[in-house]
C-alpha positions as CSV (number, residue, x, y, z in Angstrom):
1,M,42.8,43.6,115.0
2,R,41.7,42.0,118.2
3,F,45.3,42.5,119.6
4,W,45.2,46.3,118.7
5,L,41.7,46.8,120.3
6,R,42.6,44.8,123.5
7,H,45.8,46.8,123.8
8,M,44.0,50.1,123.4
9,K,41.3,49.2,125.9
10,V,43.9,48.1,128.6
11,A,46.1,51.2,127.9
12,R,43.0,53.5,128.4
13,E,41.8,51.7,131.5
14,I,45.3,51.9,133.1
15,E,45.6,55.6,132.1
16,N,42.2,56.5,133.6
17,A,43.1,54.7,136.9
18,L,46.4,56.6,137.0
19,R,44.6,59.9,136.2
20,H,42.2,59.3,139.1
21,R,44.8,58.2,141.5
22,I,47.3,61.0,140.8
23,K,44.5,63.6,141.2
24,A,43.2,62.0,144.4
25,E,46.7,61.5,146.1
26,F,48.7,64.4,144.7
27,D,46.1,66.9,143.5
28,T,47.8,67.1,140.2
29,T,47.4,65.8,136.6
30,L,49.0,63.1,134.5
31,P,50.2,65.6,132.0
32,R,52.1,67.6,134.7
33,F,53.6,64.3,135.9
34,D,54.6,63.5,132.3
35,V,56.3,66.8,131.8
36,M,58.2,66.3,135.2
37,S,59.2,62.8,134.2
38,A,60.6,64.0,130.8
39,L,62.6,66.7,132.7
40,G,63.7,64.1,135.3
41,K,65.6,62.2,132.6
42,H,67.6,65.3,131.7
43,V,69.6,66.8,134.5
44,H,70.5,69.9,132.6
45,G,67.0,70.5,131.4
46,L,65.3,70.5,128.0
47,R,64.1,73.0,125.5
48,M,60.4,73.5,125.3
49,S,60.4,71.9,121.9
50,D,62.2,68.9,123.1
51,I,59.7,68.4,125.9
52,S,56.9,68.5,123.2
53,G,58.8,66.1,121.1
54,E,59.4,63.6,123.9
55,L,55.8,63.7,125.0
56,K,54.5,63.8,121.4
57,T,52.2,66.7,122.1
58,V,51.9,70.3,120.8
59,A,54.0,73.1,122.3
60,G,51.0,75.1,123.5
61,N,50.0,72.3,125.9
62,V,53.6,72.1,127.2
63,T,53.8,75.9,127.6
64,H,50.8,75.9,129.8
65,I,51.9,73.0,131.9
66,V,55.4,74.4,132.4
67,A,54.0,77.8,133.4
68,R,51.9,76.1,136.2
69,L,54.8,74.0,137.3
70,E,57.0,77.1,137.5
71,Q,54.3,78.9,139.6
72,D,54.4,75.9,142.0
73,G,58.2,76.1,142.2
74,L,58.8,72.7,140.6
75,V,60.5,73.9,137.5
76,E,62.6,76.9,136.4
77,R,63.1,78.4,133.0
78,R,66.2,80.0,131.8
79,R,67.5,81.3,128.4
80,E,69.9,78.9,126.6
81,L,73.4,80.2,126.4
82,E,74.1,79.2,122.8
83,D,70.8,80.5,121.5
84,G,69.2,83.2,123.6
85,R,65.8,82.7,121.8
86,A,65.5,79.2,123.2
87,T,64.2,78.5,126.7
88,I,65.6,75.6,128.9
89,V,63.3,74.2,131.5
90,Q,64.7,72.1,134.4
91,L,63.3,70.7,137.6
92,T,64.0,72.5,140.8
93,A,65.2,70.7,143.9
94,L,61.5,70.7,145.0
95,G,60.5,69.4,141.6
96,R,63.0,66.5,141.8
97,A,61.7,65.6,145.3
98,E,58.1,65.8,144.2
99,L,58.8,63.6,141.0
100,A,60.5,61.1,143.2
101,R,57.6,61.0,145.6
102,Q,55.0,60.7,142.8
103,S,57.1,58.2,140.8
104,A,57.2,55.9,143.8
105,S,53.5,55.8,144.2
106,I,52.8,55.4,140.6
107,Q,55.2,52.5,140.3
108,D,53.4,50.9,143.2
109,W,50.0,51.5,141.5
110,I,51.2,50.0,138.2
111,Y,52.5,47.0,140.1
112,V,49.0,46.5,141.7
113,L,47.3,46.9,138.3
114,A,49.7,44.3,136.7
115,E,49.4,41.9,139.6
116,P,47.6,39.3,137.5
117,L,50.7,38.9,135.5
118,S,53.8,37.1,136.6
119,A,57.2,38.8,136.5
120,D,58.2,36.6,133.6
121,D,54.9,37.5,131.8
122,A,55.4,41.2,132.3
123,A,59.0,41.0,131.1
124,W,57.9,39.1,128.0
125,M,55.3,41.6,127.2
126,S,57.7,44.6,127.6
127,D,60.2,42.8,125.3
128,Q,57.4,42.4,122.6
129,F,56.4,46.1,122.8
130,D,60.1,46.9,122.5
131,R,60.4,44.8,119.4
132,I,57.4,46.6,117.8
133,L,58.8,50.0,118.8
134,M,62.1,49.2,117.3
135,R,60.5,48.0,114.0
136,L,58.4,51.2,113.9
137,A,61.6,53.3,114.5
138,K,63.3,51.5,111.6
139,R,60.4,52.2,109.3
140,E,60.3,55.9,110.2
141,S,64.0,56.2,109.6
142,G,63.8,54.4,106.2
143,T,66.2,51.6,107.2
């Protein structure tokens, strides 16, 4: 139980620090960055439902964020060719450049936040979290 509570406290504190920094430096929000990051992993874009699934959030939240990103010229929406009812969202050139700029700063901030850990400690912790995630995925799939 102590592990869980400490993990949640650290995660909340890091997230709060990132929310503050991203607002101060880029005048944007962490959810907008999250949507752009999800899209950045998929060059050909994602369906709205896939963005929601990847971010583990409801479609309504994603719809609002995508609309604002589109207004800012960071993403574009288009109808999927195979299913005209589905919408594909993809980063624009401006969106890719902005994602790269924000990602570089966020990576630096996380590095500073994790500074008390050695590189070996950080790698070990990442491996442990990967093991937990793999076990959870196996349970969800029933294997």
